[in-house]
C-alpha positions as CSV (number, residue, x, y, z in Angstrom):
1,M,260.1,62.5,160.3
2,K,259.4,64.7,163.3
3,K,256.4,65.5,165.2
4,Q,256.0,69.2,165.0
5,A,254.1,70.7,168.4
6,G,252.0,74.0,168.4
7,F,248.2,75.9,167.2
8,T,247.0,75.6,163.9
9,L,246.1,79.0,162.7
10,V,242.3,78.0,163.0
11,E,243.1,76.9,166.3
12,L,244.1,80.9,166.3
13,V,241.5,82.0,164.9
14,V,239.0,80.6,167.2
15,V,240.9,81.4,170.1
16,I,240.7,85.1,168.1
17,A,237.4,85.0,167.5
18,V,236.0,83.0,171.2
19,L,238.1,86.3,173.1
20,G,236.5,88.9,170.6
21,I,233.0,87.9,171.7
22,L,233.9,87.8,175.5
23,A,235.0,90.5,174.9
24,A,231.8,92.6,172.9
25,T,229.3,90.7,176.0
26,A,231.7,92.5,179.0
27,L,232.6,95.8,177.6
28,P,229.2,97.4,178.1
29,R,228.9,96.4,181.3
30,F,232.0,98.1,182.3
31,I,231.4,101.3,180.7
32,N,229.7,102.5,183.6
33,V,231.6,101.1,186.9
34,Q,232.9,105.1,186.7
35,A,229.6,106.4,187.5
36,N,228.4,104.1,189.4
37,A,231.1,104.2,191.6
38,Q,231.3,108.4,191.7
39,K,226.9,108.8,192.8
40,A,228.5,105.4,195.7
41,A,230.9,108.2,196.5
42,A,228.1,110.4,197.1
43,Q,225.7,108.7,198.8
44,G,227.9,107.2,201.8
45,L,228.9,111.2,202.0
46,A,225.1,112.3,202.4
47,G,224.6,109.0,204.9
48,A,228.0,110.7,206.7
49,L,226.7,113.7,206.5
50,S,224.1,113.6,207.8
51,S,225.5,111.0,210.8
52,A,227.3,113.4,211.5
53,A,225.0,116.2,211.8
54,S,223.0,113.3,213.5
55,L,225.8,112.8,215.8
56,A,226.6,116.7,216.7
57,K,222.8,117.3,218.0
58,A,223.1,114.3,220.4
59,A,226.6,115.7,221.5
60,W,224.6,119.4,222.0
61,M,221.7,117.9,223.3
62,A,223.3,116.0,226.5
63,G,225.1,118.5,226.9
64,G,221.9,121.3,228.3
65,A,220.7,122.3,225.0
66,S,222.9,125.4,224.6
67,G,226.0,126.9,223.7
68,T,226.7,126.7,220.1
69,S,230.0,124.5,219.4
70,V,230.2,121.1,221.3
71,Q,233.2,119.0,220.8
72,M,233.6,115.7,218.4
73,D,236.3,113.4,218.7
74,S,239.4,116.1,218.0
75,S,238.0,119.0,216.8
76,S,235.1,121.5,217.7
77,V,231.7,121.8,215.4
78,T,230.1,124.5,215.4
79,V,226.0,124.6,215.9
80,S,222.7,126.9,215.9
81,N,222.2,127.2,219.1
82,T,218.5,126.9,218.9
83,T,218.7,124.0,216.7
84,G,221.5,121.9,217.9
85,W,222.1,120.6,214.0
86,P,225.8,121.7,212.4
87,V,226.1,125.2,210.8
88,S,226.3,124.8,206.4
89,T,230.1,126.7,207.0
90,A,233.7,124.8,207.8
91,A,233.7,125.0,211.3
92,G,229.6,123.1,211.2
93,I,229.7,120.0,208.8
94,D,232.7,120.1,207.6
95,A,234.9,119.7,210.8
96,A,232.1,117.2,211.9
97,I,232.4,114.7,209.0
98,Q,235.8,113.1,208.8
99,D,236.9,112.4,205.2
100,R,234.5,114.2,201.9
101,A,235.7,112.0,199.8
102,G,237.4,113.9,197.5
103,F,234.2,116.5,196.5
104,T,234.6,120.6,197.0
105,F,232.6,121.5,200.2
106,N,231.3,124.8,199.2
107,A,229.9,126.4,202.5
108,G,226.7,128.3,202.9
109,T,226.3,131.4,205.3
110,G,225.3,129.4,208.1
111,A,221.5,129.5,208.2
112,D,222.1,128.7,204.2
113,N,222.7,125.5,202.6
114,A,226.0,123.7,202.4
115,T,227.0,122.1,199.3
116,Y,229.4,118.8,198.8
117,T,230.3,118.8,194.7
118,K,232.5,116.1,192.4
119,G,232.0,115.9,189.1
120,T,228.5,116.3,188.3
121,C,227.5,115.1,191.5
122,T,226.1,117.1,194.2
123,I,224.7,117.1,198.1
124,T,223.3,119.7,200.5
125,Y,222.7,119.6,203.8
126,N,220.2,121.9,204.9
127,P,222.0,122.9,208.5
128,S,217.4,124.0,209.9
129,T,217.3,119.6,209.9
130,G,220.2,118.0,209.7
131,L,220.2,116.1,206.8
132,A,222.2,115.7,203.6
133,T,220.2,115.4,199.9
134,L,221.7,113.7,196.8
135,G,220.9,115.9,193.5
136,N,218.9,114.5,190.7
137,A,222.3,114.8,188.2
138,C,224.4,112.7,190.7
Protein backbone atom coordinates (compact mmCIF):
# COMPACT_ATOMS: atom_id res chain seq x y z
CA MET A 1 0.00 0.00 0.00
CA LYS A 2 1.28 3.47 -0.93
CA LYS A 3 1.66 6.08 1.75
CA GLN A 4 -0.12 9.25 0.66
CA ALA A 5 1.29 12.68 1.45
CA GLY A 6 -0.62 15.95 1.59
CA PHE A 7 -3.20 17.79 3.63
CA THR A 8 -6.67 16.63 4.50
CA LEU A 9 -9.73 18.69 3.73
CA VAL A 10 -10.25 19.39 7.44
CA GLU A 11 -6.73 20.78 7.80
CA LEU A 12 -7.21 23.07 4.80
CA VAL A 13 -10.54 24.37 6.13
CA VAL A 14 -8.97 25.10 9.53
CA VAL A 15 -6.09 27.03 7.94
CA ILE A 16 -8.50 29.06 5.78
CA ALA A 17 -10.65 29.84 8.84
CA VAL A 18 -7.62 31.00 10.84
CA LEU A 19 -6.48 33.22 7.95
CA GLY A 20 -9.97 34.68 7.69
CA ILE A 21 -10.00 35.55 11.39
CA LEU A 22 -6.57 37.16 11.15
CA ALA A 23 -7.64 39.20 8.11
CA ALA A 24 -10.83 40.35 9.83
CA THR A 25 -8.90 41.63 12.86
CA ALA A 26 -6.04 43.24 10.91
CA LEU A 27 -8.09 44.93 8.16
CA PRO A 28 -9.49 47.79 10.29
CA ARG A 29 -5.97 48.78 11.28
CA PHE A 30 -4.92 49.28 7.65
CA ILE A 31 -8.04 51.06 6.38
CA ASN A 32 -7.08 54.41 7.89
CA VAL A 33 -3.42 54.31 6.84
CA GLN A 34 -3.87 56.69 3.89
CA ALA A 35 -5.62 59.34 5.98
CA ASN A 36 -2.92 59.10 8.64
CA ALA A 37 -0.20 59.41 6.01
CA GLN A 38 -1.85 62.50 4.51
CA LYS A 39 -2.13 64.11 7.95
CA ALA A 40 1.51 63.32 8.71
CA ALA A 41 2.59 64.85 5.38
CA ALA A 42 0.57 67.99 6.18
CA GLN A 43 2.13 68.24 9.64
CA GLY A 44 5.57 67.86 8.08
CA LEU A 45 4.89 70.61 5.55
CA ALA A 46 3.55 72.91 8.26
CA GLY A 47 6.75 72.40 10.22
CA ALA A 48 8.86 72.96 7.11
CA LEU A 49 7.03 76.22 6.37
CA SER A 50 7.54 77.54 9.91
CA SER A 51 11.22 76.54 9.84
CA ALA A 52 11.79 78.10 6.42
CA ALA A 53 10.13 81.32 7.56
CA SER A 54 12.32 81.41 10.68
CA LEU A 55 15.47 80.83 8.63
CA ALA A 56 14.52 83.62 6.22
CA LYS A 57 13.88 86.01 9.10
CA ALA A 58 17.19 85.05 10.72
CA ALA A 59 19.01 85.69 7.43
CA TRP A 60 17.22 89.04 7.11
CA MET A 61 18.23 90.03 10.65
CA ALA A 62 21.83 88.84 10.15
CA GLY A 63 21.97 90.97 7.00
CA GLY A 64 21.16 94.14 8.91
CA ALA A 65 17.36 93.89 9.10
CA SER A 66 16.85 95.81 5.90
CA GLY A 67 15.91 95.11 2.33
CA THR A 68 13.18 93.05 0.74
CA SER A 69 15.03 89.84 -0.11
CA VAL A 70 17.40 87.33 1.44
CA GLN A 71 19.49 84.62 -0.17
CA MET A 72 18.60 81.12 1.02
CA ASP A 73 20.48 78.17 -0.41
CA SER A 74 20.15 78.68 -4.17
CA SER A 75 17.11 80.95 -4.24
CA SER A 76 16.33 84.52 -3.40
CA VAL A 77 13.38 84.88 -1.03
CA THR A 78 11.23 88.00 -0.92
CA VAL A 79 10.57 89.15 2.63
CA SER A 80 8.63 91.97 4.22
CA ASN A 81 10.87 95.01 4.61
CA THR A 82 9.40 95.73 8.05
CA THR A 83 9.19 92.30 9.71
CA GLY A 84 11.57 90.09 7.73
CA TRP A 85 9.05 87.25 7.40
CA PRO A 86 8.68 85.80 3.89
CA VAL A 87 5.69 87.20 2.00
CA SER A 88 2.93 84.83 0.93
CA THR A 89 3.84 84.69 -2.76
CA ALA A 90 5.73 82.23 -4.95
CA ALA A 91 8.86 84.39 -4.57
CA GLY A 92 8.35 84.48 -0.80
CA ILE A 93 7.43 81.48 1.33
CA ASP A 94 7.12 79.07 -1.60
CA ALA A 95 10.71 79.83 -2.63
CA ALA A 96 11.89 79.35 0.96
CA ILE A 97 10.81 75.71 1.17
CA GLN A 98 12.41 73.02 -0.94
CA ASP A 99 9.59 70.52 -1.35
CA ARG A 100 5.82 70.89 -1.10
CA ALA A 101 5.20 67.13 -0.75
CA GLY A 102 2.53 67.19 -3.46
CA PHE A 103 0.57 70.09 -1.96
CA THR A 104 -0.79 72.81 -4.24
CA PHE A 105 0.35 76.36 -3.43
CA ASN A 106 -2.25 79.14 -3.41
CA ALA A 107 -0.49 82.48 -3.04
CA GLY A 108 -1.75 85.35 -0.99
CA THR A 109 -1.25 88.96 -2.04
CA GLY A 110 1.91 89.35 0.01
CA ALA A 111 0.31 90.47 3.27
CA ASP A 112 -2.59 87.98 3.10
CA ASN A 113 -2.29 84.34 4.11
CA ALA A 114 -1.10 81.74 1.62
CA THR A 115 -2.47 78.20 1.63
CA TYR A 116 -1.21 74.78 0.65
CA THR A 117 -3.87 72.17 -0.14
CA LYS A 118 -3.96 68.46 -0.88
CA GLY A 119 -7.22 66.53 -0.66
CA THR A 120 -8.99 67.72 2.47
CA CYS A 121 -5.83 69.02 4.14
CA THR A 122 -5.14 72.73 4.15
CA ILE A 123 -2.13 74.48 5.66
CA THR A 124 -2.28 78.23 6.11
CA TYR A 125 0.86 80.39 6.21
CA ASN A 126 0.57 83.74 7.98
CA PRO A 127 3.18 86.22 6.65
CA SER A 128 2.79 88.59 9.61
CA THR A 129 3.86 85.95 12.16
CA GLY A 130 5.75 83.41 10.04
CA LEU A 131 3.61 80.57 11.40
CA ALA A 132 1.93 77.74 9.49
CA THR A 133 -1.22 76.13 10.88
CA LEU A 134 -3.05 72.96 9.94
CA GLY A 135 -6.73 73.14 9.01
CA ASN A 136 -9.40 71.24 10.93
CA ALA A 137 -10.34 68.94 8.02
CA CYS A 138 -6.95 67.27 7.98
